[in-house]
N, CA, C and O atoms as a DFTB+ gen file, in Angstrom:
756 C
 N C O
     1  1      63.034     101.646      92.732
     2  2      63.994     102.397      91.933
     3  2      65.324     102.432      92.669
     4  3      65.367     102.656      93.878
     5  1      66.392     102.214      91.947
     6  2      67.717     102.185      92.558
     7  2      68.191     103.589      92.840
     8  3      67.784     104.546      92.181
     9  1      69.058     103.701      93.828
    10  2      69.614     104.991      94.220
    11  2      70.627     105.464      93.201
    12  3      70.927     104.752      92.243
    13  1      71.153     106.651      93.399
    14  2      72.126     107.192      92.460
    15  2      73.384     106.325      92.431
    16  3      73.776     105.730      93.435
    17  1      73.992     106.274      91.271
    18  2      75.232     105.521      91.128
    19  2      76.332     106.246      91.876
    20  3      76.352     107.476      91.923
    21  1      77.261     105.478      92.469
    22  2      78.364     106.151      93.167
    23  2      79.233     106.915      92.187
    24  3      79.444     106.474      91.057
    25  1      79.729     108.045      92.615
    26  2      80.598     108.869      91.762
    27  2      81.870     108.106      91.466
    28  3      82.368     107.352      92.302
    29  1      82.385     108.306      90.280
    30  2      83.631     107.638      89.875
    31  2      84.785     108.629      89.989
    32  3      84.606     109.837      89.834
    33  1      85.953     108.097      90.257
    34  2      87.134     108.938      90.311
    35  2      88.221     108.303      89.442
    36  3      88.274     107.085      89.273
    37  1      89.057     109.133      88.917
    38  2      90.184     108.646      88.127
    39  2      91.411     108.625      88.997
    40  3      91.605     109.497      89.843
    41  1      92.225     107.639      88.788
    42  2      93.494     107.582      89.505
    43  2      94.523     106.955      88.579
    44  3      94.194     106.177      87.683
    45  1      95.736     107.303      88.811
    46  2      96.807     106.691      88.022
    47  2      97.209     105.414      88.731
    48  3      97.426     105.396      89.943
    49  1      97.305     104.337      87.948
    50  2      97.721     103.069      88.543
    51  2      99.241     103.071      88.667
    52  3      99.928     103.850      88.005
    53  1      99.748     102.205      89.509
    54  2     101.185     102.106      89.715
    55  2     101.873     101.507      88.494
    56  3     103.059     101.748      88.272
    57  1     101.152     100.741      87.714
    58  2     101.760     100.075      86.560
    59  2     101.477     100.854      85.290
    60  3     100.348     100.863      84.800
    61  1     102.471     101.490      84.771
    62  2     102.361     102.085      83.461
    63  2     101.707     103.444      83.413
    64  3     101.642     104.035      82.335
    65  1     101.216     103.976      84.520
    66  2     100.642     105.301      84.525
    67  2      99.318     105.409      83.792
    68  3      98.892     106.517      83.466
    69  1      98.652     104.289      83.522
    70  2      97.364     104.356      82.845
    71  2      96.298     104.792      83.827
    72  3      96.380     104.499      85.020
    73  1      95.310     105.485      83.325
    74  2      94.206     105.906      84.173
    75  2      93.208     104.767      84.278
    76  3      92.874     104.119      83.286
    77  1      92.744     104.539      85.477
    78  2      91.717     103.531      85.695
    79  2      90.528     104.209      86.334
    80  3      90.683     105.230      87.004
    81  1      89.350     103.660      86.139
    82  2      88.146     104.226      86.732
    83  2      87.644     103.239      87.756
    84  3      87.585     102.036      87.500
    85  1      87.285     103.748      88.912
    86  2      86.735     102.889      89.935
    87  2      85.701     103.673      90.725
    88  3      85.717     104.903      90.750
    89  1      84.816     102.952      91.361
    90  2      83.780     103.600      92.162
    91  2      84.423     104.204      93.399
    92  3      85.369     103.648      93.958
    93  1      83.890     105.366      93.825
    94  2      84.404     106.028      95.009
    95  2      84.232     105.122      96.218
    96  3      83.183     104.507      96.408
    97  1      85.256     105.050      97.014
    98  2      85.174     104.267      98.228
    99  2      85.583     102.815      98.037
   100  3      85.725     102.085      99.019
   101  1      85.777     102.377      96.795
   102  2      86.185     100.982      96.605
   103  2      87.700     100.927      96.481
   104  3      88.331     101.868      95.999
   105  1      88.260      99.840      96.910
   106  2      89.709      99.660      96.859
   107  2      90.124      99.294      95.439
   108  3      89.373      98.622      94.732
   109  1      91.304      99.724      95.017
   110  2      91.761      99.361      93.681
   111  2      91.976      97.856      93.573
   112  3      92.345      97.195      94.545
   113  1      91.739      97.327      92.375
   114  2      91.936      95.897      92.154
   115  2      93.424      95.606      92.112
   116  3      94.186      96.350      91.494
   117  1      93.844      94.528      92.764
   118  2      95.266      94.164      92.690
   119  2      95.602      93.682      91.288
   120  3      94.790      93.031      90.630
   121  1      96.809      94.010      90.840
   122  2      97.244      93.609      89.509
   123  2      98.266      92.499      89.639
   124  3      99.105      92.513      90.540
   125  1      98.188      91.540      88.737
   126  2      99.127      90.429      88.778
   127  2     100.457      90.866      88.172
   128  3     100.534      91.872      87.467
   129  1     101.509      90.086      88.462
   130  2     102.828      90.390      87.925
   131  2     102.819      90.306      86.405
   132  3     103.501      91.086      85.739
   133  1     102.059      89.374      85.853
   134  2     102.041      89.253      84.395
   135  2     101.297      90.417      83.756
   136  3     101.622      90.804      82.634
   137  1     100.312      90.983      84.438
   138  2      99.571      92.110      83.879
   139  2     100.421      93.372      83.860
   140  3     100.271      94.203      82.965
   141  1     101.297      93.525      84.819
   142  2     102.138      94.718      84.863
   143  2     103.413      94.541      84.068
   144  3     104.129      95.510      83.813
   145  1     103.707      93.297      83.669
   146  2     104.923      93.051      82.903
   147  2     106.137      92.875      83.787
   148  3     107.256      92.765      83.285
   149  1     105.938      92.848      85.091
   150  2     107.048      92.673      86.025
   151  2     106.875      91.362      86.771
   152  3     105.775      91.036      87.218
   153  1     107.942      90.622      86.904
   154  2     107.889      89.372      87.658
   155  2     108.608      89.570      88.984
   156  3     109.639      90.240      89.048
   157  1     108.069      88.995      90.019
   158  2     108.705      89.057      91.336
   159  2     109.727      87.940      91.439
   160  3     109.583      86.891      90.811
   161  1     110.761      88.173      92.236
   162  2     111.766      87.136      92.430
   163  2     111.132      85.931      93.080
   164  3     110.334      86.029      94.012
   165  1     111.524      84.784      92.545
   166  2     111.025      83.549      93.124
   167  2     109.615      83.205      92.677
   168  3     109.087      82.161      93.059
   169  1     108.995      84.062      91.877
   170  2     107.634      83.754      91.444
   171  2     107.686      82.741      90.313
   172  3     108.730      82.539      89.693
   173  1     106.576      82.120      90.055
   174  2     106.537      81.116      88.995
   175  2     106.764      81.755      87.629
   176  3     107.280      81.096      86.726
   177  1     106.394      83.018      87.456
   178  2     106.603      83.700      86.183
   179  2     108.098      83.845      85.905
   180  3     108.536      83.630      84.775
   181  1     108.874      84.200      86.903
   182  2     110.310      84.376      86.716
   183  2     110.976      83.048      86.391
   184  3     111.891      83.013      85.568
   185  1     110.545      81.956      87.012
   186  2     111.181      80.678      86.740
   187  2     110.797      80.147      85.366
   188  3     111.556      79.375      84.779
   189  1     109.636      80.540      84.833
   190  2     109.230      80.095      83.511
   191  2     110.034      80.763      82.412
   192  3     110.155      80.202      81.324
   193  1     110.584      81.939      82.657
   194  2     111.322      82.633      81.609
   195  2     112.556      81.847      81.184
   196  3     112.950      81.915      80.020
   197  1     113.177      81.102      82.100
   198  2     114.339      80.318      81.718
   199  2     113.928      79.142      80.844
   200  3     114.700      78.714      79.986
   201  1     112.740      78.618      81.045
   202  2     112.251      77.533      80.210
   203  2     111.950      78.053      78.812
   204  3     112.210      77.359      77.828
   205  1     111.405      79.267      78.708
   206  2     111.034      79.838      77.421
   207  2     112.251      80.135      76.553
   208  3     112.127      80.209      75.330
   209  1     113.432      80.309      77.165
   210  2     114.609      80.641      76.372
   211  2     115.192      79.421      75.667
   212  3     116.025      79.575      74.774
   213  1     114.774      78.205      76.047
   214  2     115.270      77.017      75.372
   215  2     114.651      76.940      73.987
   216  3     113.476      77.263      73.812
   217  1     115.440      76.509      72.988
   218  2     114.883      76.456      71.641
   219  2     113.754      75.441      71.548
   220  3     113.842      74.339      72.089
   221  1     112.713      75.827      70.865
   222  2     111.572      74.950      70.678
   223  2     111.307      74.790      69.204
   224  3     112.172      75.087      68.379
   225  1     110.137      74.329      68.865
   226  2     109.822      74.193      67.449
   227  2     109.780      75.556      66.769
   228  3     109.384      76.553      67.372
   229  1     110.187      75.583      65.525
   230  2     110.216      76.830      64.753
   231  2     108.794      77.190      64.359
   232  3     108.037      76.335      63.899
   233  1     108.434      78.438      64.535
   234  2     107.117      78.932      64.158
   235  2     107.104      79.218      62.665
   236  3     108.035      79.827      62.137
   237  1     106.050      78.779      61.982
   238  2     105.897      79.081      60.563
   239  2     105.016      80.304      60.414
   240  3     103.921      80.362      60.974
   241  1     105.487      81.266      59.671
   242  2     104.740      82.488      59.403
   243  2     103.811      82.257      58.215
   244  3     103.704      81.137      57.715
   245  1     103.152      83.295      57.772
   246  2     102.225      83.153      56.646
   247  2     102.948      82.567      55.435
   248  3     104.098      82.905      55.154
   249  1     102.259      81.696      54.737
   250  2     102.835      81.047      53.571
   251  2     103.761      79.904      53.917
   252  3     104.308      79.266      53.017
   253  1     103.955      79.626      55.204
   254  2     104.844      78.554      55.625
   255  2     106.290      78.979      55.767
   256  3     107.172      78.126      55.875
   257  1     106.558      80.284      55.771
   258  2     107.931      80.763      55.914
   259  2     108.393      80.593      57.361
   260  3     107.725      81.083      58.272
   261  1     109.525      79.908      57.601
   262  2     110.010      79.713      58.973
   263  2     110.475      81.024      59.606
   264  3     111.092      81.866      58.952
   265  1     110.163      81.176      60.894
   266  2     110.621      82.344      61.640
   267  2     111.911      81.970      62.354
   268  3     111.898      81.233      63.340
   269  1     113.006      82.479      61.853
   270  2     114.336      82.221      62.399
   271  2     114.950      83.566      62.769
   272  3     114.890      84.524      61.998
   273  1     115.540      83.623      63.957
   274  2     116.144      84.873      64.424
   275  2     117.307      85.280      63.531
   276  3     117.988      84.438      62.945
   277  1     117.518      86.586      63.441
   278  2     118.630      87.146      62.669
   279  2     119.941      86.604      63.218
   280  3     120.218      86.718      64.412
   281  1     120.748      86.012      62.338
   282  2     122.031      85.459      62.763
   283  2     122.911      85.217      61.547
   284  3     122.417      85.071      60.429
   285  1     124.222      85.175      61.774
   286  2     125.200      84.917      60.720
   287  2     125.678      83.472      60.795
   288  3     125.678      82.861      61.864
   289  1     126.083      82.935      59.651
   290  2     126.690      81.615      59.625
   291  2     125.810      80.550      58.999
   292  3     124.674      80.796      58.596
   293  1     126.386      79.350      58.933
   294  2     125.715      78.219      58.316
   295  2     124.576      77.668      59.182
   296  3     123.556      77.234      58.646
   297  1     124.730      77.677      60.498
   298  2     123.744      77.060      61.401
   299  2     122.336      77.666      61.271
   300  3     121.376      76.904      61.160
   301  1     122.166      78.986      61.278
   302  2     120.811      79.509      61.135
   303  2     120.201      79.233      59.761
   304  3     118.988      79.054      59.646
   305  1     121.038      79.197      58.719
   306  2     120.529      78.876      57.381
   307  2     120.070      77.418      57.352
   308  3     119.021      77.107      56.788
   309  1     120.848      76.532      57.955
   310  2     120.457      75.115      58.041
   311  2     119.163      74.961      58.836
   312  3     118.299      74.166      58.464
   313  1     119.023      75.712      59.924
   314  2     117.789      75.658      60.726
   315  2     116.591      76.136      59.913
   316  3     115.508      75.558      60.000
   317  1     116.782      77.180      59.131
   318  2     115.713      77.687      58.268
   319  2     115.291      76.615      57.269
   320  3     114.101      76.341      57.109
   321  1     116.269      76.011      56.600
   322  2     115.976      74.992      55.584
   323  2     115.295      73.786      56.224
   324  3     114.348      73.239      55.657
   325  1     115.761      73.368      57.389
   326  2     115.152      72.223      58.077
   327  2     113.706      72.497      58.471
   328  3     112.912      71.563      58.583
   329  1     113.352      73.755      58.682
   330  2     111.996      74.121      59.088
   331  2     111.073      74.408      57.903
   332  3     109.872      74.604      58.089
   333  1     111.623      74.434      56.693
   334  2     110.784      74.687      55.514
   335  2     109.783      73.535      55.366
   336  3     110.160      72.373      55.517
   337  1     108.523      73.838      55.077
   338  2     107.518      72.772      55.003
   339  2     107.545      71.996      53.678
   340  3     107.798      72.553      52.610
   341  1     107.278      70.700      53.791
   342  2     107.035      69.831      52.640
   343  2     108.097      69.849      51.563
   344  3     109.291      69.792      51.857
   345  1     107.662      69.928      50.313
   346  2     108.537      69.873      49.150
   347  2     109.515      71.043      49.111
   348  3     110.558      70.962      48.462
   349  1     109.183      72.119      49.798
   350  2     110.039      73.316      49.774
   351  2     111.372      73.057      50.478
   352  3     112.380      73.680      50.145
   353  1     111.380      72.130      51.460
   354  2     112.617      71.791      52.163
   355  2     113.642      71.219      51.178
   356  3     114.819      71.574      51.232
   357  1     113.201      70.344      50.289
   358  2     114.096      69.777      49.277
   359  2     114.640      70.838      48.341
   360  3     115.814      70.802      47.972
   361  1     113.793      71.786      47.954
   362  2     114.238      72.902      47.111
   363  2     115.285      73.726      47.861
   364  3     116.304      74.112      47.288
   365  1     115.030      73.992      49.139
   366  2     115.985      74.758      49.949
   367  2     117.335      74.068      50.054
   368  3     118.377      74.714      49.947
   369  1     117.318      72.753      50.263
   370  2     118.580      71.993      50.337
   371  2     119.333      72.046      49.013
   372  3     120.552      72.220      48.989
   373  1     118.598      71.895      47.909
   374  2     119.237      71.929      46.593
   375  2     119.820      73.309      46.300
   376  3     120.927      73.421      45.774
   377  1     119.071      74.363      46.643
   378  2     119.576      75.729      46.441
   379  2     120.841      75.964      47.249
   380  3     121.835      76.469      46.727
   381  1     120.802      75.595      48.524
   382  2     121.948      75.808      49.413
   383  2     123.174      75.062      48.885
   384  3     124.266      75.630      48.835
   385  1     123.008      73.806      48.493
   386  2     124.132      73.017      47.974
   387  2     124.660      73.609      46.669
   388  3     125.872      73.668      46.459
   389  1     123.762      74.043      45.800
   390  2     124.163      74.638      44.523
   391  2     124.944      75.937      44.733
   392  3     125.925      76.200      44.037
   393  1     124.503      76.736      45.689
   394  2     125.203      77.995      45.994
   395  2     126.579      77.699      46.562
   396  3     127.557      78.344      46.181
   397  1     126.672      76.722      47.479
   398  2     127.976      76.367      48.056
   399  2     128.946      75.855      47.000
   400  3     130.133      76.180      47.032
   401  1     128.436      75.047      46.053
   402  2     129.297      74.531      44.972
   403  2     129.717      75.635      44.012
   404  3     130.846      75.638      43.523
   405  1     128.815      76.571      43.741
   406  2     129.083      77.623      42.751
   407  2     129.945      78.752      43.285
   408  3     130.674      79.389      42.525
   409  1     129.869      79.006      44.584
   410  2     130.606      80.120      45.192
   411  2     131.350      79.605      46.427
   412  3     130.811      79.635      47.533
   413  1     132.585      79.133      46.241
   414  2     133.345      78.650      47.397
   415  2     133.556      79.773      48.419
   416  3     133.852      80.908      48.045
   417  1     133.405      79.459      49.687
   418  2     133.586      80.447      50.757
   419  2     132.434      81.424      50.879
   420  3     132.615      82.515      51.420
   421  1     131.251      81.066      50.389
   422  2     130.090      81.954      50.450
   423  2     129.760      82.299      51.906
   424  3     129.855      81.455      52.797
   425  1     129.382      83.523      52.119
   426  2     128.972      84.010      53.441
   427  2     127.460      83.808      53.555
   428  3     126.720      84.160      52.637
   429  1     126.993      83.237      54.685
   430  2     125.574      82.958      54.874
   431  2     125.049      83.666      56.115
   432  3     125.783      83.912      57.073
   433  1     123.759      83.985      56.072
   434  2     123.102      84.600      57.230
   435  2     121.589      84.464      57.058
   436  3     121.098      84.188      55.964
   437  1     120.866      84.662      58.151
   438  2     119.413      84.787      58.081
   439  2     119.077      86.216      58.456
   440  3     119.464      86.699      59.520
   441  1     118.357      86.883      57.576
   442  2     117.886      88.251      57.786
   443  2     116.429      88.298      57.347
   444  3     116.066      87.701      56.334
   445  1     115.610      88.990      58.090
   446  2     114.199      89.167      57.746
   447  2     113.527      87.828      57.425
   448  3     112.735      87.733      56.487
   449  1     113.848      86.802      58.206
   450  2     113.283      85.456      58.053
   451  2     113.531      84.862      56.666
   452  3     112.667      84.189      56.104
   453  1     114.716      85.118      56.127
   454  2     115.122      84.554      54.836
   455  2     116.626      84.298      54.855
   456  3     117.374      85.083      55.437
   457  1     117.082      83.208      54.224
   458  2     118.527      82.994      54.101
   459  2     119.121      83.954      53.068
   460  3     118.566      84.146      51.986
   461  1     120.249      84.545      53.422
   462  2     120.971      85.461      52.533
   463  2     122.344      84.867      52.250
   464  3     122.952      84.220      53.103
   465  1     122.814      85.102      51.030
   466  2     124.119      84.605      50.606
   467  2     124.906      85.778      50.034
   468  3     124.379      86.591      49.274
   469  1     126.199      85.849      50.421
   470  2     127.013      86.955      49.958
   471  2     128.475      86.594      49.889
   472  3     128.882      85.478      50.211
   473  1     129.256      87.571      49.458
   474  2     130.702      87.445      49.394
   475  2     131.257      88.463      50.386
   476  3     130.863      89.629      50.376
   477  1     132.156      88.022      51.227
   478  2     132.737      88.876      52.269
   479  2     133.249      90.182      51.678
   480  3     134.031      90.186      50.728
   481  1     132.790      91.299      52.260
   482  2     133.221      92.617      51.835
   483  2     132.535      93.150      50.586
   484  3     132.798      94.279      50.173
   485  1     131.652      92.348      49.973
   486  2     130.996      92.774      48.731
   487  2     129.485      92.848      48.839
   488  3     128.831      93.332      47.915
   489  1     128.914      92.382      49.937
   490  2     127.470      92.449      50.121
   491  2     126.759      91.154      49.736
   492  3     127.393      90.153      49.402
   493  1     125.438      91.198      49.789
   494  2     124.576      90.034      49.513
   495  2     124.234      89.982      48.033
   496  3     123.895      91.002      47.433
   497  1     124.324      88.795      47.446
   498  2     123.959      88.654      46.035
   499  2     122.667      87.880      45.833
   500  3     122.064      87.981      44.764
   501  1     122.215      87.101      46.832
   502  2     121.042      86.251      46.653
   503  2     120.363      85.997      47.994
   504  3     121.016      85.965      49.038
   505  1     119.053      85.818      47.953
   506  2     118.272      85.383      49.122
   507  2     117.111      84.560      48.594
   508  3     116.777      84.638      47.411
   509  1     116.490      83.764      49.473
   510  2     115.238      83.123      49.071
   511  2     114.254      83.152      50.211
   512  3     114.628      83.319      51.372
   513  1     112.977      82.986      49.865
   514  2     111.882      83.154      50.824
   515  2     110.761      82.184      50.463
   516  3     110.474      81.973      49.285
   517  1     110.131      81.597      51.472
   518  2     109.058      80.630      51.259
   519  2     107.712      81.348      51.191
   520  3     107.380      82.162      52.053
   521  1     106.951      81.031      50.154
   522  2     105.571      81.485      50.022
   523  2     104.675      80.255      49.963
   524  3     105.175      79.131      49.898
   525  1     103.382      80.446      49.985
   526  2     102.449      79.328      50.044
   527  2     102.655      78.341      48.902
   528  3     102.703      77.135      49.144
   529  1     102.776      78.813      47.672
   530  2     102.826      77.922      46.518
   531  2     104.186      77.875      45.811
   532  3     104.333      77.166      44.815
   533  1     105.171      78.610      46.304
   534  2     106.466      78.621      45.638
   535  2     107.554      79.130      46.573
   536  3     107.279      79.647      47.655
   537  1     108.794      78.970      46.128
   538  2     109.965      79.541      46.804
   539  2     110.494      80.621      45.872
   540  3     110.765      80.360      44.700
   541  1     110.641      81.837      46.395
   542  2     111.100      82.970      45.588
   543  2     112.593      83.184      45.832
   544  3     113.032      83.399      46.961
   545  1     113.361      83.119      44.741
   546  2     114.796      83.393      44.787
   547  2     114.987      84.838      44.332
   548  3     114.495      85.236      43.276
   549  1     115.701      85.615      45.136
   550  2     115.948      87.022      44.834
   551  2     117.401      87.209      44.431
   552  3     118.313      86.859      45.180
   553  1     117.609      87.761      43.250
   554  2     118.947      88.166      42.803
   555  2     118.997      89.682      42.940
   556  3     118.341      90.400      42.184
   557  1     119.776      90.170      43.906
   558  2     119.772      91.601      44.200
   559  2     120.300      92.454      43.048
   560  3     119.890      93.606      42.908
   561  1     121.185      91.928      42.233
   562  2     121.673      92.622      41.034
   563  2     121.264      91.828      39.793
   564  3     122.024      91.725      38.830
   565  1     120.069      91.277      39.829
   566  2     119.583      90.394      38.769
   567  2     119.425      91.042      37.416
   568  3     119.452      90.352      36.397
   569  1     119.258      92.360      37.378
   570  2     119.119      93.037      36.088
   571  2     120.416      92.982      35.285
   572  3     120.400      93.228      34.079
   573  1     121.528      92.665      35.924
   574  2     122.819      92.566      35.237
   575  2     123.130      91.143      34.788
   576  3     124.157      90.919      34.147
   577  1     122.275      90.181      35.105
   578  2     122.527      88.781      34.768
   579  2     122.063      88.491      33.336
   580  3     121.117      89.103      32.839
   581  1     122.745      87.548      32.687
   582  2     122.371      87.137      31.328
   583  2     122.277      85.624      31.280
   584  3     123.217      84.960      31.719
   585  1     121.210      85.043      30.780
   586  2     119.960      85.702      30.438
   587  2     119.295      86.257      31.693
   588  3     119.595      85.827      32.807
   589  1     118.420      87.182      31.509
   590  2     117.735      87.868      32.606
   591  2     116.799      86.905      33.353
   592  3     115.990      86.236      32.710
   593  1     116.882      86.813      34.693
   594  2     115.898      86.014      35.433
   595  2     114.490      86.538      35.152
   596  3     114.316      87.742      34.967
   597  1     113.478      85.663      35.115
   598  2     112.161      86.032      34.592
   599  2     111.333      87.000      35.427
   600  3     110.524      87.737      34.863
   601  1     111.499      87.029      36.745
   602  2     110.603      87.827      37.578
   603  2     111.031      89.267      37.735
   604  3     112.137      89.537      38.202
   605  1     110.162      90.212      37.348
   606  2     110.487      91.638      37.529
   607  2     110.326      92.067      38.986
   608  3     109.750      91.345      39.799
   609  1     110.841      93.246      39.298
   610  2     110.760      93.808      40.641
   611  2     110.484      95.299      40.539
   612  3     110.684      95.911      39.490
   613  1     110.022      95.876      41.644
   614  2     109.865      97.330      41.697
   615  2     111.234      98.007      41.674
   616  3     111.381      99.127      41.184
   617  1     112.235      97.304      42.216
   618  2     113.605      97.817      42.193
   619  2     114.223      97.464      40.839
   620  3     114.191      96.305      40.428
   621  1     114.774      98.439      40.157
   622  2     115.267      98.205      38.796
   623  2     116.447      97.240      38.740
   624  3     116.704      96.655      37.688
   625  1     117.174      97.057      39.848
   626  2     118.328      96.153      39.868
   627  2     117.959      94.711      40.190
   628  3     118.689      93.793      39.813
   629  1     116.857      94.496      40.870
   630  2     116.492      93.181      41.400
   631  2     115.646      92.391      40.412
   632  3     114.791      92.944      39.721
   633  1     115.900      91.084      40.358
   634  2     115.083      90.154      39.560
   635  2     114.811      88.924      40.418
   636  3     115.573      88.598      41.328
   637  1     113.709      88.251      40.107
   638  2     113.267      87.097      40.884
   639  2     113.145      85.858      40.025
   640  3     112.991      85.930      38.806
   641  1     113.218      84.715      40.697
   642  2     112.935      83.418      40.095
   643  2     112.022      82.686      41.063
   644  3     112.400      82.441      42.209
   645  1     110.815      82.332      40.612
   646  2     109.867      81.598      41.446
   647  2     109.975      80.113      41.129
   648  3     109.841      79.704      39.976
   649  1     110.218      79.304      42.165
   650  2     110.349      77.862      42.005
   651  2     109.080      77.192      42.529
   652  3     108.753      77.298      43.711
   653  1     108.373      76.503      41.635
   654  2     107.114      75.833      41.978
   655  2     107.348      74.320      42.109
   656  3     108.314      73.775      41.575
   657  1     106.448      73.671      42.823
   658  2     106.577      72.240      43.105
   659  2     106.625      71.398      41.836
   660  3     107.441      70.482      41.736
   661  1     105.778      71.690      40.882
   662  2     105.648      70.839      39.711
   663  2     106.568      71.220      38.552
   664  3     106.472      70.627      37.478
   665  1     107.454      72.191      38.745
   666  2     108.371      72.613      37.690
   667  2     109.777      72.101      37.970
   668  3     110.242      72.164      39.108
   669  1     110.457      71.594      36.947
   670  2     111.834      71.115      37.158
   671  2     112.779      72.294      37.412
   672  3     112.570      73.395      36.902
   673  1     113.805      72.043      38.198
   674  2     114.796      73.070      38.520
   675  2     115.945      72.958      37.512
   676  3     116.612      71.925      37.442
   677  1     116.172      74.008      36.744
   678  2     117.264      74.044      35.770
   679  2     118.534      74.465      36.527
   680  3     118.861      75.648      36.614
   681  1     119.236      73.462      37.069
   682  2     120.404      73.748      37.906
   683  2     121.548      74.377      37.113
   684  3     122.317      75.164      37.664
   685  1     121.669      74.047      35.850
   686  2     122.744      74.619      35.034
   687  2     122.554      76.125      34.876
   688  3     123.486      76.902      35.083
   689  1     121.337      76.529      34.507
   690  2     121.056      77.960      34.340
   691  2     121.162      78.680      35.683
   692  3     121.737      79.765      35.768
   693  1     120.601      78.066      36.740
   694  2     120.623      78.679      38.075
   695  2     122.062      78.843      38.572
   696  3     122.402      79.878      39.146
   697  1     122.913      77.828      38.356
   698  2     124.321      77.925      38.763
   699  2     125.028      79.054      38.016
   700  3     125.867      79.748      38.590
   701  1     124.692      79.239      36.742
   702  2     125.273      80.351      35.969
   703  2     124.868      81.698      36.549
   704  3     125.702      82.592      36.690
   705  1     123.582      81.848      36.887
   706  2     123.124      83.094      37.510
   707  2     123.810      83.318      38.855
   708  3     124.189      84.443      39.181
   709  1     123.970      82.253      39.634
   710  2     124.603      82.375      40.968
   711  2     126.044      82.841      40.813
   712  3     126.480      83.746      41.525
   713  1     126.792      82.233      39.891
   714  2     128.199      82.640      39.682
   715  2     128.282      84.092      39.192
   716  3     129.129      84.857      39.652
   717  1     127.404      84.463      38.259
   718  2     127.392      85.848      37.768
   719  2     127.055      86.827      38.897
   720  3     127.708      87.860      39.045
   721  1     126.029      86.492      39.694
   722  2     125.599      87.378      40.781
   723  2     126.691      87.543      41.826
   724  3     126.874      88.636      42.361
   725  1     127.425      86.461      42.126
   726  2     128.482      86.534      43.135
   727  2     129.657      87.379      42.658
   728  3     130.387      87.934      43.479
   729  1     129.851      87.486      41.344
   730  2     130.945      88.283      40.800
   731  2     130.630      89.780      40.779
   732  3     131.536      90.602      40.643
   733  1     129.351      90.135      40.912
   734  2     128.939      91.539      40.895
   735  2     129.012      92.143      42.300
   736  3     128.995      91.409      43.288
   737  1     129.092      93.475      42.399
   738  2     128.962      94.086      43.720
   739  2     127.586      93.744      44.283
   740  3     126.581      93.852      43.581
   741  1     127.543      93.340      45.528
   742  2     126.283      92.893      46.136
   743  2     125.502      94.026      46.759
   744  3     125.911      95.187      46.744
   745  1     124.343      93.641      47.315
   746  2     123.465      94.579      48.010
   747  2     123.917      94.719      49.445
   748  3     124.101      93.720      50.141
   749  1     124.097      95.944      49.891
   750  2     124.489      96.210      51.280
   751  2     123.366      97.004      51.920
   752  3     123.127      98.155      51.554
   753  1     122.664      96.385      52.890
   754  2     121.513      97.085      53.514
   755  2     121.934      98.295      54.315
   756  3     121.088      98.979      54.892
């Protein structure tokens, strides 16, 4: 029969103030720099952080939506479109070109992993987002557009248009909605 188990004691660890349990008389286990979240100077962890900051391949989120950092301008929108998977990339390029033609001087940005389009000083009028089987175009003041875009929303002002792979894109109607939306006061988060 084994003897009694050694009594345990609680102690606060140096990293993070968490309580750890260890047997009485035993030395605490050493913690690595990565476990504590701190890197020592000259350690391999510190030198790897500079490598991690270089841009790499874009991560695709659920549904194939590209993960692009929040940023203003044409470059992040182009990066988002370039990272869109398969047939959706072509839809993204066509949407972007149609918006640029319909609204000269359009303001672009990526917010919440989606390209946003707006008019300076008036807010955002349109955004789109990649889903597994379609690209969803959001008109923030879509309830004021004529004819009304087909997709309803929980927000009474917003309307959606879902673009599917096998459906033709009615660029004439879409350009009309884009011009109407850009003329309205936009959404300001």
